[in-house]
Each structure stands twice: as C-alpha cells, then as structure tokens.
PyMOL CGO cylinders between C-alpha atoms (Angstrom):
from pymol import cmd
from pymol.cgo import CYLINDER

trace = [
    CYLINDER, 55.82, 4.36, 33.98, 58.72, 6.65, 33.06, 0.3, 1, 1, 1, 1, 1, 1,
    CYLINDER, 58.72, 6.65, 33.06, 58.71, 8.64, 29.87, 0.3, 1, 1, 1, 1, 1, 1,
    CYLINDER, 58.71, 8.64, 29.87, 61.65, 10.13, 27.99, 0.3, 1, 1, 1, 1, 1, 1,
    CYLINDER, 61.65, 10.13, 27.99, 61.20, 13.34, 29.95, 0.3, 1, 1, 1, 1, 1, 1,
    CYLINDER, 61.20, 13.34, 29.95, 61.18, 11.58, 33.36, 0.3, 1, 1, 1, 1, 1, 1,
    CYLINDER, 61.18, 11.58, 33.36, 64.51, 9.83, 32.79, 0.3, 1, 1, 1, 1, 1, 1,
    CYLINDER, 64.51, 9.83, 32.79, 68.06, 11.12, 32.72, 0.3, 1, 1, 1, 1, 1, 1,
    CYLINDER, 68.06, 11.12, 32.72, 69.56, 10.52, 29.30, 0.3, 1, 1, 1, 1, 1, 1,
    CYLINDER, 69.56, 10.52, 29.30, 72.96, 11.17, 27.78, 0.3, 1, 1, 1, 1, 1, 1,
    CYLINDER, 72.96, 11.17, 27.78, 73.76, 11.09, 24.09, 0.3, 1, 1, 1, 1, 1, 1,
    CYLINDER, 73.76, 11.09, 24.09, 77.23, 9.85, 23.21, 0.3, 1, 1, 1, 1, 1, 1,
    CYLINDER, 77.23, 9.85, 23.21, 79.35, 9.29, 20.13, 0.3, 1, 1, 1, 1, 1, 1,
    CYLINDER, 79.35, 9.29, 20.13, 81.01, 5.86, 20.10, 0.3, 1, 1, 1, 1, 1, 1,
    CYLINDER, 81.01, 5.86, 20.10, 83.24, 3.62, 18.03, 0.3, 1, 1, 1, 1, 1, 1,
    CYLINDER, 83.24, 3.62, 18.03, 81.49, 1.51, 15.40, 0.3, 1, 1, 1, 1, 1, 1,
    CYLINDER, 81.49, 1.51, 15.40, 82.57, -1.61, 17.31, 0.3, 1, 1, 1, 1, 1, 1,
    CYLINDER, 82.57, -1.61, 17.31, 81.24, -0.49, 20.73, 0.3, 1, 1, 1, 1, 1, 1,
    CYLINDER, 81.24, -0.49, 20.73, 78.43, -2.67, 22.09, 0.3, 1, 1, 1, 1, 1, 1,
    CYLINDER, 78.43, -2.67, 22.09, 75.63, -1.62, 24.42, 0.3, 1, 1, 1, 1, 1, 1,
    CYLINDER, 75.63, -1.62, 24.42, 77.23, -3.78, 27.12, 0.3, 1, 1, 1, 1, 1, 1,
    CYLINDER, 77.23, -3.78, 27.12, 80.54, -1.90, 26.76, 0.3, 1, 1, 1, 1, 1, 1,
    CYLINDER, 80.54, -1.90, 26.76, 78.69, 1.43, 26.89, 0.3, 1, 1, 1, 1, 1, 1,
    CYLINDER, 78.69, 1.43, 26.89, 76.72, 0.43, 29.98, 0.3, 1, 1, 1, 1, 1, 1,
    CYLINDER, 76.72, 0.43, 29.98, 79.85, -0.85, 31.70, 0.3, 1, 1, 1, 1, 1, 1,
    CYLINDER, 79.85, -0.85, 31.70, 81.76, 2.38, 31.07, 0.3, 1, 1, 1, 1, 1, 1,
    CYLINDER, 81.76, 2.38, 31.07, 78.92, 4.59, 32.35, 0.3, 1, 1, 1, 1, 1, 1,
    CYLINDER, 78.92, 4.59, 32.35, 78.11, 2.36, 35.35, 0.3, 1, 1, 1, 1, 1, 1,
    CYLINDER, 78.11, 2.36, 35.35, 81.18, 3.76, 37.08, 0.3, 1, 1, 1, 1, 1, 1,
    CYLINDER, 81.18, 3.76, 37.08, 79.06, 6.87, 37.79, 0.3, 1, 1, 1, 1, 1, 1,
    CYLINDER, 79.06, 6.87, 37.79, 75.88, 5.16, 39.00, 0.3, 1, 1, 1, 1, 1, 1,
    CYLINDER, 75.88, 5.16, 39.00, 73.14, 2.78, 37.94, 0.3, 1, 1, 1, 1, 1, 1,
    CYLINDER, 73.14, 2.78, 37.94, 72.64, 2.56, 34.18, 0.3, 1, 1, 1, 1, 1, 1,
    CYLINDER, 72.64, 2.56, 34.18, 69.02, 1.64, 33.53, 0.3, 1, 1, 1, 1, 1, 1,
    CYLINDER, 69.02, 1.64, 33.53, 69.47, 1.38, 29.75, 0.3, 1, 1, 1, 1, 1, 1,
    CYLINDER, 69.47, 1.38, 29.75, 72.21, 1.64, 27.15, 0.3, 1, 1, 1, 1, 1, 1,
    CYLINDER, 72.21, 1.64, 27.15, 71.41, 1.68, 23.45, 0.3, 1, 1, 1, 1, 1, 1,
    CYLINDER, 71.41, 1.68, 23.45, 73.59, 1.72, 20.35, 0.3, 1, 1, 1, 1, 1, 1,
    CYLINDER, 73.59, 1.72, 20.35, 71.81, 3.07, 17.26, 0.3, 1, 1, 1, 1, 1, 1,
    CYLINDER, 71.81, 3.07, 17.26, 72.19, 0.64, 14.37, 0.3, 1, 1, 1, 1, 1, 1,
    CYLINDER, 72.19, 0.64, 14.37, 72.24, 1.13, 10.61, 0.3, 1, 1, 1, 1, 1, 1,
    CYLINDER, 72.24, 1.13, 10.61, 70.02, -1.77, 9.57, 0.3, 1, 1, 1, 1, 1, 1,
    CYLINDER, 70.02, -1.77, 9.57, 71.08, -1.67, 5.93, 0.3, 1, 1, 1, 1, 1, 1,
    CYLINDER, 71.08, -1.67, 5.93, 74.77, -2.00, 6.80, 0.3, 1, 1, 1, 1, 1, 1,
    CYLINDER, 74.77, -2.00, 6.80, 74.14, -4.08, 9.94, 0.3, 1, 1, 1, 1, 1, 1,
    CYLINDER, 74.14, -4.08, 9.94, 76.53, -1.98, 12.02, 0.3, 1, 1, 1, 1, 1, 1,
    CYLINDER, 76.53, -1.98, 12.02, 76.53, 0.86, 14.51, 0.3, 1, 1, 1, 1, 1, 1,
    CYLINDER, 76.53, 0.86, 14.51, 75.82, 4.40, 13.30, 0.3, 1, 1, 1, 1, 1, 1,
    CYLINDER, 75.82, 4.40, 13.30, 78.46, 5.60, 15.76, 0.3, 1, 1, 1, 1, 1, 1,
    CYLINDER, 78.46, 5.60, 15.76, 76.26, 6.95, 18.52, 0.3, 1, 1, 1, 1, 1, 1,
    CYLINDER, 76.26, 6.95, 18.52, 74.08, 5.78, 21.36, 0.3, 1, 1, 1, 1, 1, 1,
    CYLINDER, 74.08, 5.78, 21.36, 72.11, 6.73, 24.45, 0.3, 1, 1, 1, 1, 1, 1,
    CYLINDER, 72.11, 6.73, 24.45, 72.63, 5.97, 28.12, 0.3, 1, 1, 1, 1, 1, 1,
    CYLINDER, 72.63, 5.97, 28.12, 69.87, 6.33, 30.71, 0.3, 1, 1, 1, 1, 1, 1,
    CYLINDER, 69.87, 6.33, 30.71, 70.86, 6.84, 34.34, 0.3, 1, 1, 1, 1, 1, 1,
    CYLINDER, 70.86, 6.84, 34.34, 68.63, 6.34, 37.38, 0.3, 1, 1, 1, 1, 1, 1,
    CYLINDER, 68.63, 6.34, 37.38, 69.17, 9.85, 38.78, 0.3, 1, 1, 1, 1, 1, 1,
    CYLINDER, 69.17, 9.85, 38.78, 69.91, 13.28, 37.38, 0.3, 1, 1, 1, 1, 1, 1,
    CYLINDER, 69.91, 13.28, 37.38, 73.04, 13.55, 39.55, 0.3, 1, 1, 1, 1, 1, 1,
    CYLINDER, 73.04, 13.55, 39.55, 74.47, 10.31, 38.15, 0.3, 1, 1, 1, 1, 1, 1,
    CYLINDER, 74.47, 10.31, 38.15, 73.73, 11.42, 34.59, 0.3, 1, 1, 1, 1, 1, 1,
    CYLINDER, 73.73, 11.42, 34.59, 75.41, 14.80, 35.13, 0.3, 1, 1, 1, 1, 1, 1,
    CYLINDER, 75.41, 14.80, 35.13, 78.48, 13.21, 36.72, 0.3, 1, 1, 1, 1, 1, 1,
    CYLINDER, 78.48, 13.21, 36.72, 78.77, 10.76, 33.81, 0.3, 1, 1, 1, 1, 1, 1,
    CYLINDER, 78.77, 10.76, 33.81, 78.33, 13.58, 31.31, 0.3, 1, 1, 1, 1, 1, 1,
    CYLINDER, 78.33, 13.58, 31.31, 81.11, 15.66, 32.85, 0.3, 1, 1, 1, 1, 1, 1,
    CYLINDER, 81.11, 15.66, 32.85, 83.54, 12.81, 33.54, 0.3, 1, 1, 1, 1, 1, 1,
    CYLINDER, 83.54, 12.81, 33.54, 83.03, 10.77, 30.34, 0.3, 1, 1, 1, 1, 1, 1,
    CYLINDER, 83.03, 10.77, 30.34, 83.04, 13.65, 27.85, 0.3, 1, 1, 1, 1, 1, 1,
    CYLINDER, 83.04, 13.65, 27.85, 86.32, 13.57, 25.93, 0.3, 1, 1, 1, 1, 1, 1,
    CYLINDER, 86.32, 13.57, 25.93, 87.41, 10.19, 27.34, 0.3, 1, 1, 1, 1, 1, 1,
    CYLINDER, 87.41, 10.19, 27.34, 88.67, 7.26, 25.30, 0.3, 1, 1, 1, 1, 1, 1,
    CYLINDER, 88.67, 7.26, 25.30, 86.24, 4.34, 24.94, 0.3, 1, 1, 1, 1, 1, 1,
    CYLINDER, 86.24, 4.34, 24.94, 86.92, 1.38, 22.67, 0.3, 1, 1, 1, 1, 1, 1,
    CYLINDER, 86.92, 1.38, 22.67, 89.70, 3.26, 20.86, 0.3, 1, 1, 1, 1, 1, 1,
    CYLINDER, 89.70, 3.26, 20.86, 87.68, 6.42, 20.16, 0.3, 1, 1, 1, 1, 1, 1,
    CYLINDER, 87.68, 6.42, 20.16, 87.31, 9.70, 22.01, 0.3, 1, 1, 1, 1, 1, 1,
    CYLINDER, 87.31, 9.70, 22.01, 83.64, 10.02, 22.94, 0.3, 1, 1, 1, 1, 1, 1,
    CYLINDER, 83.64, 10.02, 22.94, 81.56, 13.16, 23.28, 0.3, 1, 1, 1, 1, 1, 1,
    CYLINDER, 81.56, 13.16, 23.28, 78.66, 13.15, 25.73, 0.3, 1, 1, 1, 1, 1, 1,
    CYLINDER, 78.66, 13.15, 25.73, 75.75, 15.59, 25.85, 0.3, 1, 1, 1, 1, 1, 1,
    CYLINDER, 75.75, 15.59, 25.85, 72.29, 15.81, 27.42, 0.3, 1, 1, 1, 1, 1, 1,
    CYLINDER, 72.29, 15.81, 27.42, 69.38, 14.56, 25.38, 0.3, 1, 1, 1, 1, 1, 1,
    CYLINDER, 69.38, 14.56, 25.38, 67.09, 17.43, 24.51, 0.3, 1, 1, 1, 1, 1, 1,
    CYLINDER, 67.09, 17.43, 24.51, 63.37, 17.03, 23.82, 0.3, 1, 1, 1, 1, 1, 1,
    CYLINDER, 63.37, 17.03, 23.82, 62.63, 17.15, 20.12, 0.3, 1, 1, 1, 1, 1, 1,
    CYLINDER, 62.63, 17.15, 20.12, 61.34, 20.51, 18.89, 0.3, 1, 1, 1, 1, 1, 1,
    CYLINDER, 61.34, 20.51, 18.89, 59.20, 18.86, 16.25, 0.3, 1, 1, 1, 1, 1, 1,
    CYLINDER, 59.20, 18.86, 16.25, 56.65, 17.71, 18.83, 0.3, 1, 1, 1, 1, 1, 1,
    CYLINDER, 56.65, 17.71, 18.83, 54.28, 20.37, 20.12, 0.3, 1, 1, 1, 1, 1, 1,
    CYLINDER, 54.28, 20.37, 20.12, 52.48, 18.79, 23.08, 0.3, 1, 1, 1, 1, 1, 1,
    CYLINDER, 52.48, 18.79, 23.08, 49.94, 21.64, 23.17, 0.3, 1, 1, 1, 1, 1, 1,
    CYLINDER, 49.94, 21.64, 23.17, 48.79, 21.11, 19.59, 0.3, 1, 1, 1, 1, 1, 1,
    CYLINDER, 48.79, 21.11, 19.59, 45.75, 19.06, 18.70, 0.3, 1, 1, 1, 1, 1, 1,
    CYLINDER, 45.75, 19.06, 18.70, 46.63, 15.78, 17.02, 0.3, 1, 1, 1, 1, 1, 1,
    CYLINDER, 46.63, 15.78, 17.02, 43.42, 15.71, 14.94, 0.3, 1, 1, 1, 1, 1, 1,
    CYLINDER, 43.42, 15.71, 14.94, 43.34, 17.65, 11.70, 0.3, 1, 1, 1, 1, 1, 1,
    CYLINDER, 43.34, 17.65, 11.70, 40.65, 20.27, 11.38, 0.3, 1, 1, 1, 1, 1, 1,
    CYLINDER, 40.65, 20.27, 11.38, 38.63, 20.69, 8.17, 0.3, 1, 1, 1, 1, 1, 1,
    CYLINDER, 38.63, 20.69, 8.17, 39.91, 23.45, 5.94, 0.3, 1, 1, 1, 1, 1, 1,
    CYLINDER, 39.91, 23.45, 5.94, 37.97, 26.70, 6.18, 0.3, 1, 1, 1, 1, 1, 1,
    CYLINDER, 37.97, 26.70, 6.18, 36.93, 28.66, 3.15, 0.3, 1, 1, 1, 1, 1, 1,
    CYLINDER, 36.93, 28.66, 3.15, 38.09, 32.32, 2.91, 0.3, 1, 1, 1, 1, 1, 1,
    CYLINDER, 38.09, 32.32, 2.91, 34.54, 33.52, 3.65, 0.3, 1, 1, 1, 1, 1, 1,
    CYLINDER, 34.54, 33.52, 3.65, 34.55, 31.78, 7.06, 0.3, 1, 1, 1, 1, 1, 1,
    CYLINDER, 34.55, 31.78, 7.06, 37.71, 33.57, 8.23, 0.3, 1, 1, 1, 1, 1, 1,
]
cmd.load_cgo(trace, "trace")
C-alpha cells in the first residue's frame, strides 16, 4: 500500500471552476495520473482554488511540474510545485504522552 511519501505528488493552484476530471486530463499528457483532487470549501460548496495530482512515477511528476507550471488551465494561470512532507509530524517522536515529572525527579 502506497503512502504519501511513496507517491509522486504535485500541488497546483487552479480556477474555482476546475474539476478533478479537468485537472487529471490536463496532467495526463505527461503520464498516468493515479489521483487528482480539488480541495473544497464545504461551507461555500466550491473549490478553494488548489488541488493535488498524483503521478505513477517520479519522472512523470517532474515533467508535469516543469511543463504545466505557468500554463493556462480553465482560464487561469496555474502554478505547480512538489508536495513537501509536513513539518508538524515528527515520525521519531512517541505518540503517547508521558506523565509530567516533578522538579525533584529531573
């Protein structure tokens, strides 16, 4: 099973009217798109103006990143960048909380 770090993701800005099908179609020119997602604002029931595209290989993702960055899609110039792992997750840290120590124990 692939995780976020095993896949090849691109972040892209998009028009508010762009659908995930339109995004996938545009990026499929550079290889197999395994997933395309448009991030939605649930309260307004519309796109937040960005999405993610997952490619099947790193080479396809890099080619799409280079060739699609700055291109026009659905009436808007899009900007494409690599997805970076979140810094807020420390995979080496224990997930369980430890009991607080009194100053005498330190």
